[in-house]
C-alpha positions as CSV (number, residue, x, y, z in Angstrom):
1,M,55.5,149.4,122.0
2,N,55.0,150.2,125.7
3,A,57.7,152.1,127.5
4,V,59.1,150.3,130.6
5,P,61.1,152.1,133.3
6,F,64.9,151.3,133.0
7,A,65.0,149.7,136.5
8,E,62.3,147.3,135.6
9,F,64.0,146.5,132.2
10,K,67.2,145.7,134.0
11,K,65.4,143.4,136.5
12,T,63.7,141.6,133.6
13,K,66.9,141.3,131.7
14,R,68.7,139.7,134.6
15,T,66.1,137.1,135.2
16,T,65.6,136.1,131.5
17,Q,66.4,132.5,131.0
18,N,69.0,132.9,128.3
19,P,70.4,129.5,127.4
20,I,73.9,130.7,127.6
21,N,73.3,132.1,131.1
22,K,71.7,128.8,132.1
23,S,74.6,126.8,130.9
24,G,77.0,129.1,132.7
25,K,75.1,128.7,135.9
26,S,75.0,124.9,135.5
27,G,78.8,125.0,135.1
28,E,79.2,126.9,138.4
29,V,76.9,124.4,140.2
30,L,78.8,121.5,138.7
31,L,82.2,122.9,139.7
32,E,81.0,123.6,143.2
33,K,79.6,120.1,143.6
34,T,82.9,118.7,142.3
35,L,84.9,120.8,144.8
36,I,82.8,119.6,147.7
37,S,83.0,115.9,146.7
38,K,86.6,115.6,145.5
39,F,88.3,118.3,147.6
40,P,86.2,118.6,150.8
41,D,89.1,120.2,152.8
42,L,89.9,122.8,150.1
43,P,88.5,126.2,151.1
44,Y,87.0,128.3,148.4
45,R,84.8,131.4,147.9
46,R,82.1,131.5,145.3
47,T,80.6,134.8,144.0
48,K,76.9,134.9,144.7
49,S,74.7,134.5,141.7
50,G,73.9,137.8,140.0
51,K,76.8,139.6,141.6
52,R,79.8,140.8,139.6
53,G,83.1,139.1,140.3
54,I,85.1,136.0,139.4
55,D,83.1,132.9,140.0
56,F,85.5,131.0,142.3
57,I,88.6,131.8,144.4
58,L,90.3,128.7,145.8
59,N,92.2,129.0,149.1
60,P,90.9,132.6,149.4
61,D,92.6,133.3,152.7
62,G,96.0,131.9,151.6
63,K,99.0,133.7,150.3
64,P,98.3,135.3,146.9
65,Q,100.5,132.7,145.1
66,D,98.5,129.9,146.8
67,R,95.1,131.1,145.5
68,M,93.5,130.0,142.3
69,Y,91.0,132.2,140.3
70,I,88.4,130.4,138.2
71,D,85.7,131.9,136.0
72,M,83.1,129.6,134.4
73,K,82.2,130.3,130.8
74,Y,80.4,127.0,130.4
75,Q,78.8,127.8,127.1
76,H,77.6,125.2,124.7
77,S,77.4,127.6,121.7
78,S,78.8,130.9,120.6
79,G,77.2,134.1,121.8
80,G,77.2,137.8,121.2
81,R,79.5,138.5,124.2
82,D,82.2,136.0,123.3
83,L,84.8,138.8,122.8
84,A,84.1,140.0,126.3
85,V,85.5,136.7,127.6
86,G,88.9,137.9,126.5
87,A,88.6,141.0,128.6
88,T,87.4,139.1,131.6
89,A,91.0,138.4,132.7
90,W,92.0,142.0,132.5
91,K,89.0,143.3,134.4
92,Y,89.3,140.7,137.2
93,H,93.0,141.3,137.4
94,E,92.1,144.9,138.3
95,D,89.7,143.7,141.0
96,Y,91.8,140.9,142.5
97,D,95.4,141.7,141.4
98,Y,96.1,138.1,140.3
99,K,98.8,137.0,137.9
100,E,96.8,134.1,136.4
101,C,93.3,132.8,136.0
102,Y,91.4,129.9,134.5
103,I,88.5,130.2,132.1
104,V,86.5,126.9,132.2
105,E,84.8,126.3,128.9
106,G,81.8,124.1,128.3
107,S,81.4,122.1,125.1
108,Y,81.9,125.3,123.0
109,D,85.6,126.2,122.5
110,F,86.2,129.9,122.3
111,T,87.6,131.2,119.1
112,D,91.3,131.8,118.4
113,D,90.6,135.6,118.4
114,I,89.5,135.4,122.0
115,K,92.5,133.3,123.0
116,E,94.8,135.7,121.1
117,L,93.5,138.6,123.1
118,A,94.3,136.6,126.3
119,K,97.8,135.9,124.9
120,T,98.3,139.6,124.3
121,L,97.3,140.3,127.9
122,D,100.0,138.0,129.0
123,E,102.7,139.5,126.8
124,V,101.8,143.1,127.6
125,C,100.5,142.9,131.2
126,G,101.8,139.6,132.5
127,I,98.3,138.3,133.1
128,K,98.1,134.6,132.2
129,T,94.8,133.2,131.2
130,Y,94.3,129.5,130.7
131,F,91.3,128.1,128.7
132,V,90.5,124.6,130.0
133,K,87.7,122.1,130.2
134,L,86.2,121.1,133.5
135,D,88.1,117.8,133.7
136,E,91.3,119.6,133.1
137,M,90.5,122.2,135.8
138,I,89.9,119.4,138.3
139,D,93.3,117.9,137.4
140,I,95.0,121.3,137.8
141,I,93.4,121.8,141.2
142,R,94.5,118.3,142.3
143,K,98.1,118.9,141.3
144,K,98.3,122.4,142.7
145,Y,96.9,121.6,146.1
146,Y,97.6,117.8,146.5
147,G,100.9,117.4,144.7
148,E,102.3,116.3,141.3
149,N,102.2,112.7,142.3
150,S,98.4,112.7,142.9
151,K,96.5,110.7,140.3
152,S,95.9,112.6,137.1
153,I,92.6,112.2,135.3
154,L,94.1,113.6,132.0
155,T,97.1,112.9,129.9
156,A,97.4,116.4,128.3
157,R,96.2,120.0,128.9
158,K,95.9,122.9,126.6
159,F,97.3,126.2,127.8
160,F,97.1,129.5,125.9
């Protein structure tokens, strides 16, 4: 086996086309396109690809209670880092000092263990984490920024 300098290894690792990374990236692109088409007047900030940070902040220059924090975990299958998803809310809370965030799932539903960790963060630290599908997220955005009477695309939501 040939030794490779650590910096070169990290570079290679970041650019590897892992299917879970690809599906996560596709979720980010899909949400951004949806924001532009459905909510063209809603300001948002998206973290640049490859940079650490929550994926989207809606209304980033508004009052803290008027912002929305969204992280795309748009996986289509389980992965080795699933439990890290539960810690995402805590870590980003340290970075952004929010009280709630949304984790947008792909077709893969995260396990109850992960959602239990998020529930514990709420009970102990007051950090609410909602696991939602993309359609649910769009409905939540519509209601938060455009009012309860705006047309819903869903009849029910799941909050944990």
